[in-house]
C-alpha positions as CSV (number, residue, x, y, z in Angstrom):
1,M,-0.3,0.0,0.1
2,A,1.1,3.5,-0.9
3,A,0.2,6.9,0.2
4,S,-0.5,9.5,-2.8
5,S,2.2,12.3,-2.9
6,S,-0.2,14.9,-4.2
7,S,-2.2,16.2,-0.8
8,F,0.4,16.3,1.9
9,P,3.8,17.8,2.3
10,S,6.8,15.2,2.4
11,S,7.4,15.7,6.6
12,S,7.3,12.4,7.9
13,S,6.0,14.0,11.5
14,G,3.6,16.1,12.7
15,A,0.4,17.3,11.4
16,A,0.8,15.6,8.2
17,N,1.5,12.0,9.6
18,T,-1.6,12.2,12.0
19,R,-3.6,12.8,8.2
20,D,-1.5,10.3,7.0
21,R,-2.5,8.1,9.6
22,A,-6.3,8.4,10.0
23,A,-6.1,8.5,6.2
24,V,-4.4,4.9,6.2
25,E,-6.6,3.7,9.1
26,Q,-10.1,4.3,7.2
27,L,-8.9,2.8,4.2
28,M,-8.2,-0.4,6.5
29,G,-10.6,-0.5,8.8
30,R,-8.5,-0.6,11.3
31,A,-5.5,1.2,13.6
32,L,-2.4,1.0,12.8
33,P,-0.3,-0.6,15.6
34,Q,2.0,1.3,17.6
35,E,3.9,-1.1,19.9
36,W,7.5,-1.4,18.4
37,P,8.5,-4.8,17.9
38,S,12.1,-5.1,20.1
39,A,14.0,-6.4,17.2
40,A,12.6,-4.1,14.4
41,L,14.3,-1.3,12.8
42,P,13.8,2.1,14.9
43,A,12.1,4.6,13.6
44,G,14.1,7.5,12.0
45,S,16.5,5.0,10.5
46,R,17.9,5.3,7.2
47,V,17.4,3.0,4.3
48,V,17.8,1.9,1.0
49,V,14.3,1.0,-0.6
50,V,16.0,-1.7,-3.4
51,R,14.8,-3.3,-6.1
52,D,13.8,-7.3,-6.6
53,P,16.8,-8.7,-8.5
54,G,14.3,-11.3,-9.7
55,W,11.0,-9.1,-11.4
56,D,11.3,-5.5,-12.4
57,G,10.0,-4.1,-9.3
58,P,8.7,-3.1,-6.7
59,W,10.1,0.3,-7.8
60,R,11.3,1.7,-10.4
61,N,14.6,2.8,-9.0
62,E,16.6,2.4,-5.9
63,F,15.8,5.6,-3.8
64,L,16.9,6.9,0.0
65,G,14.2,7.0,2.7
66,T,13.6,7.0,6.2
67,I,11.7,4.4,8.5
68,D,8.5,6.3,9.9
69,G,6.8,6.4,12.9
70,M,3.6,6.3,11.9
71,G,2.4,2.8,12.6
72,A,5.0,0.4,13.7
73,P,6.5,-2.5,11.7
74,E,4.2,-5.5,11.0
75,P,4.6,-9.2,10.3
76,V,3.8,-9.7,6.2
77,E,1.1,-11.9,5.9
78,S,1.3,-13.8,2.6
79,P,2.6,-17.0,1.3
80,R,5.3,-15.3,-0.1
81,A,6.7,-13.4,3.1
82,R,10.0,-15.0,4.9
83,A,9.6,-16.4,8.3
84,G,9.0,-13.6,10.6
85,E,9.3,-10.9,7.5
86,L,8.1,-7.6,8.7
87,A,6.9,-4.3,6.5
88,Y,7.8,-0.9,7.6
89,W,6.3,2.3,6.7
90,V,8.9,4.4,4.8
91,T,8.6,8.2,3.9
92,F,11.0,8.5,0.8
93,D,13.4,11.5,0.4
94,E,11.7,12.4,-2.9
95,P,8.2,11.3,-4.8
96,Q,8.9,8.0,-6.0
97,Y,7.3,5.7,-8.9
98,D,6.7,2.1,-8.5
99,G,7.7,-0.6,-11.0
100,D,4.3,-0.3,-13.0
101,G,5.2,3.4,-13.7
102,D,1.7,4.5,-11.3
103,G,2.6,7.6,-8.7
104,P,4.7,9.4,-7.3
105,Y,4.7,7.5,-4.1
106,R,6.0,9.8,-0.6
107,K,5.3,7.4,1.5
108,A,4.8,3.1,1.3
109,F,4.9,0.1,3.7
110,I,7.2,-2.2,2.5
111,W,8.1,-5.5,3.0
112,D,11.8,-5.5,4.8
113,R,13.5,-7.5,1.9
114,Y,13.3,-4.6,-0.4
115,L,14.8,-2.2,2.8
116,R,18.9,-2.0,3.3
117,P,20.4,0.3,6.0
118,G,21.3,3.4,4.4
119,P,24.1,6.2,4.7
């Protein structure tokens, strides 16, 4: 799930994050968890969002972002997920397009296999 870049400033805190959380919770029909898993990357961590070597996605290119505290990381519930895999809210330094050309997005919920520690 990705949040569109057209409505809010790129800030990952404050009023923008409150609006983002409310919008996502409305779409998902549930509250985002706020209890951070002990083994998860902390909010504020810099990351590089990477492409999958096995297919053309999920993003068009690799880029920098920050783990966002809007919602705590959650276990990925998919048959393709690795054991214990988490997904994180990541705010992008610059709006990005996904592998299908949709976007631009300024924030998205990204599986940890597509994240590596950033500079």
